[in-house]
C-alpha positions in Angstrom: -13.1 -11.2 -2.0 -15.8 -13.5 -0.8 -15.1 -16.0 -3.6 -14.1 -19.6 -3.3 -12.1 -21.9 -5.5 -13.1 -25.3 -6.9 -12.4 -27.0 -3.6 -14.5 -24.4 -1.8 -11.5 -22.8 -0.1 -11.7 -19.0 0.2 -9.6 -17.1 -2.4 -7.4 -14.6 -0.6 -5.0 -12.1 -2.2 -2.9 -9.1 -1.3 -4.1 -5.6 -2.2 -1.6 -3.3 -4.0 -1.7 0.5 -4.3 0.4 2.5 -6.7 0.9 6.2 -5.9 2.2 8.6 -8.5 3.1 12.2 -8.0 4.0 14.3 -11.0 3.9 17.5 -9.1 7.2 19.1 -7.9 6.1 19.2 -4.2 5.2 16.5 -1.7 1.6 15.3 -1.8 0.2 13.5 1.3 -2.0 10.6 0.1 -4.5 9.3 2.6 -4.3 5.5 2.5 -7.5 3.4 2.4 -8.5 1.4 5.3 -9.9 -2.1 4.5 -10.0 -3.7 7.9 -9.0 -2.6 11.4 -5.3 -3.1 12.3 -4.1 -3.9 8.8 -0.9 -2.1 7.7 0.3 -0.9 4.4 3.8 -2.0 3.7 6.0 0.1 1.4 7.6 -2.2 -1.3 9.2 0.5 -3.5 9.4 4.3 -3.2 11.5 5.9 -6.0 12.6 8.9 -4.0 15.0 6.7 -2.0 18.3 5.7 -3.7 17.7 2.0 -3.0 14.0 2.3 -3.5 13.2 1.3 0.1 11.6 3.5 2.7 13.1 2.7 6.2 9.8 3.3 8.1 7.8 1.3 5.6 4.5 0.5 7.4 1.4 2.7 7.5 -2.1 2.1 8.9 -5.2 2.8 6.8 -6.2 6.4 7.2 -2.5 7.6 7.6 -1.0 10.0 5.2 1.7 8.8 2.9 4.1 11.6 2.2 4.9 11.0 -1.5 7.7 13.3 -2.5 7.5 15.3 -5.8 8.0 13.6 -9.1 8.2 10.1 -7.5 6.0 6.9 -7.2 5.5 4.3 -4.6 4.1 0.8 -4.5 2.4 -0.4 -1.3 0.9 -3.7 -0.3 -1.8 -4.6 2.1 -1.3 -8.3 3.2 -4.3 -10.6 2.8 -5.7 -12.3 5.7 -8.8 -14.3 6.6 -11.6 -12.6 8.4 
């Protein structure tokens, strides 16, 4: 973010990405890449019964295979540069 709090500490936060697919077929979403080596973590994917994708980490630029009529919530963990 590049911003600082009242004590001049850097403000850091996670990035979230919500994917929605209203189509009946799978759509491969290309995940954004913010910084080298960062991984997107799947928090929820509604196509799975328990909402959790077993292979839940993807790099920026990877394709996320979002199944038809489902949604997914991904998180990119914050870190200091």
